[in-house]
C-alpha positions in Angstrom: -16.4 -52.0 88.4 -20.0 -51.4 89.4 -22.7 -52.1 86.8 -25.9 -50.3 87.4 -28.8 -52.2 85.8 -32.5 -52.8 85.9 -33.8 -56.4 85.8 -36.9 -57.2 83.6 -38.7 -60.5 83.5 -40.7 -61.2 80.4 -42.0 -64.5 79.0 -39.9 -66.4 81.5 -36.6 -64.7 80.6 -34.6 -62.4 82.8 -33.2 -59.3 81.0 -30.6 -57.2 82.7 -30.6 -53.7 81.2 -27.4 -51.8 81.8 -26.5 -48.2 81.8 -23.9 -49.2 79.3 -26.8 -49.6 76.9 -26.6 -53.4 76.6 -28.8 -56.3 77.7 -27.7 -59.6 79.3 -30.2 -62.5 79.0 -29.3 -64.8 81.9 -30.9 -68.0 80.7 -29.3 -67.7 77.3 -25.9 -66.4 78.5 -26.2 -63.9 75.7 -25.3 -60.2 75.5 -27.4 -58.1 73.2 -26.5 -54.7 71.8 -27.6 -52.8 68.7 -26.5 -49.9 66.4 -22.8 -49.8 67.1 -22.0 -47.8 63.9 -18.2 -48.3 64.0 -16.5 -46.0 61.5 -19.2 -43.3 61.4 -16.5 -40.8 62.1 -14.4 -42.1 59.2 -17.5 -41.9 57.0 -17.9 -38.2 57.9 -14.2 -37.6 57.3 -14.5 -39.1 53.8 -17.0 -36.3 53.1 -14.6 -33.7 54.4 -16.3 -33.2 57.8 -13.7 -33.2 60.6 -14.8 -35.6 63.3 -12.7 -37.3 66.0 -12.3 -41.0 65.4 -11.6 -41.8 69.1 -15.3 -42.9 69.5 -14.6 -46.3 67.8 -12.2 -47.4 70.5 -14.3 -46.0 73.3 -17.2 -48.0 72.0 -15.2 -51.2 71.7 -13.6 -50.7 75.1 -17.0 -50.4 76.7 -18.1 -53.6 74.9 -14.9 -55.4 76.0 -15.6 -54.6 79.6 -19.1 -56.1 79.4 -17.7 -59.2 77.8 -15.1 -59.5 80.5 -17.6 -59.1 83.2 -20.4 -61.5 82.0 -18.5 -63.9 79.8 -21.4 -64.4 77.4 -21.5 -67.4 75.2 -22.9 -65.3 72.4 -22.8 -61.6 71.6 -25.8 -60.7 69.4 -25.4 -57.4 67.6 -28.9 -56.4 66.4 -27.8 -54.5 63.3 -25.6 -51.7 62.1 -22.2 -52.9 63.3 -20.4 -50.7 60.8 -21.7 -47.4 59.5 -20.8 -47.7 55.8 -18.2 -48.9 53.3 -16.2 -45.8 54.1 -16.0 -47.0 57.7 -13.8 -50.0 56.7 -10.4 -48.2 57.0 -7.4 -50.0 58.5 -7.7 -48.4 61.9 -11.4 -49.5 62.3 -10.7 -53.0 61.0 -7.6 -53.4 63.3 -9.6 -52.3 66.3 -12.4 -54.7 65.5 -10.1 -57.7 65.1 -8.4 -56.8 68.4 -11.8 -56.9 70.1 -12.8 -60.2 68.5 -9.5 -61.8 69.5 -10.0 -60.8 73.2 -13.7 -61.0 73.7 -13.9 -64.9 73.9 -17.4 -65.0 72.7 -19.2 -65.9 69.4 -20.2 -62.7 67.7 -23.4 -62.9 65.7 -24.8 -60.0 63.6 -28.4 -59.5 62.6 -28.0 -57.5 59.4 -29.2 -53.9 59.6 -29.8 -51.3 57.0 -26.3 -50.0 57.3 -24.8 -53.5 57.0 -26.5 -54.7 53.8 -24.0 -53.3 51.4 -21.2 -54.8 53.5 -22.4 -58.4 53.5 -19.7 -59.6 51.0 -17.0 -58.3 53.4 -18.4 -59.5 56.7 -16.9 -63.0 56.7 -13.5 -61.5 56.2 -14.1 -59.5 59.4 -14.8 -62.7 61.5 -18.5 -61.8 61.7 -21.2 -64.5 61.5 -24.4 -62.9 60.3 -28.1 -63.5 59.7 -29.9 -61.7 56.9 -33.3 -61.9 58.7 -34.6 -62.0 62.3 -33.4 -64.7 64.6 -35.8 -66.8 66.7 -34.6 -68.3 70.0 -37.5 -69.9 71.8 -40.1 -67.2 72.4 -37.6 -64.5 71.6 -37.2 -62.7 68.2 -34.0 -60.7 67.6 -34.2 -58.3 64.8 -32.8 -55.0 63.6 -36.1 -53.2 62.7 -39.1 -53.8 64.9 -40.9 -57.1 63.9 -43.4 -57.7 66.7 -45.4 -60.9 66.7 -48.0 -62.3 69.1 -46.7 -64.6 71.8 -43.1 -63.6 71.2 -40.9 -60.9 72.6 -39.3 -58.9 69.8 -36.0 -57.3 70.9 -34.7 -54.9 68.2 -32.7 -51.8 67.5 -32.8 -49.3 64.6 -34.9 -46.7 66.3 -32.2 -45.4 68.7 -34.9 -44.6 71.3 -34.5 -41.5 73.5 -36.7 -39.7 76.0 -36.9 -36.0 76.4 -37.3 -34.7 79.9 -38.3 -31.0 80.2 -38.5 -28.9 83.4 -38.4 -25.2 83.9 -34.7 -25.5 84.4 -33.6 -28.3 82.1 -34.3 -29.9 78.7 -32.6 -33.3 78.8 -32.6 -35.9 76.0 -31.5 -39.3 77.2 -31.2 -42.8 75.6 -33.5 -45.5 76.8 -34.6 -49.1 76.6 -38.3 -48.9 75.5 -40.7 -51.7 76.4 -44.1 -51.7 74.7 -46.2 -54.3 76.5 -49.0 -54.1 74.0 -46.7 -55.2 71.2 -44.3 -57.4 73.2 -41.6 -55.1 71.8 -38.3 -54.1 73.5 -36.2 -51.5 71.7 -32.5 -51.1 72.6 -30.7 -47.8 72.7 -27.9 -47.4 70.2 -24.7 -48.8 71.7 -22.3 -46.6 69.7 -20.8 -43.4 71.1 -21.7 -41.3 68.0 -25.1 -42.3 66.8 -27.9 -39.8 67.8 -31.4 -40.8 68.7 -35.1 -40.6 68.1 -37.5 -39.3 70.7 -40.2 -41.8 71.7 -43.4 -40.9 73.5 -44.5 -42.6 76.6 -48.0 -44.2 76.2 -50.2 -46.6 78.1 -48.6 -50.0 78.9 -45.1 -48.9 78.0 -42.0 -48.1 80.0 -38.9 -46.2 79.1 -35.9 -47.4 81.1 -33.8 -44.2 80.8 -30.0 -44.5 80.8 -28.4 -41.8 82.9 -24.8 -41.5 84.0 -25.4 -43.5 87.2 -28.5 -45.6 86.9 -31.3 -47.0 84.7 -34.6 -45.3 85.7 -38.1 -46.5 84.6 -40.5 -43.8 83.3 -44.2 -44.5 82.5 -47.1 -42.6 81.2 -48.9 -41.0 84.2 -52.1 -42.7 83.2 -50.6 -46.1 84.0 -50.8 -45.2 87.6 -54.5 -44.5 87.5 
């Protein structure tokens, strides 16, 4: 399998950003993802909205392939692993346990807003978790943005997307969003059924847009002046 990626070097660390919407940090041997939202389909179904639940397995299959390829020592999920308490049906739980048993990595969750009500259940699901941001050297891993001077904050929550308009097309694509002014790197949502929030390009920022075949950097035109 070919992995299309874009390498970033920031504060002495190498970040490989993949079209599969994950980051691998070489020096830490860590895979970073955010906003998986397993069981979102089941949550919708509990409200009487018919939505296919195949997206859970598709999401976990994609994550398993990344783990197989890079053999990370740690998998950090930067919030929102499960969508809600209605997500914890047998099918979702069984799929999750199957992934954990085959992934051969330590799974660590930074609690997100969708996870907070599930904290009493997470240990039963073989999930180690942190209720606040995690600092590893000059790296801060959080769910919501928490930029700090002299650190790189890698976070989720926003589900960043970029809208690209031409006379013929109006595309909305997920992206990794790097704000150099704030030392802030936002990850796209990893889940298959999560939506997104349009972010605007500005000076000293780059959106690494995830397409079907590559990761493409886009900047504000003024950066080239």
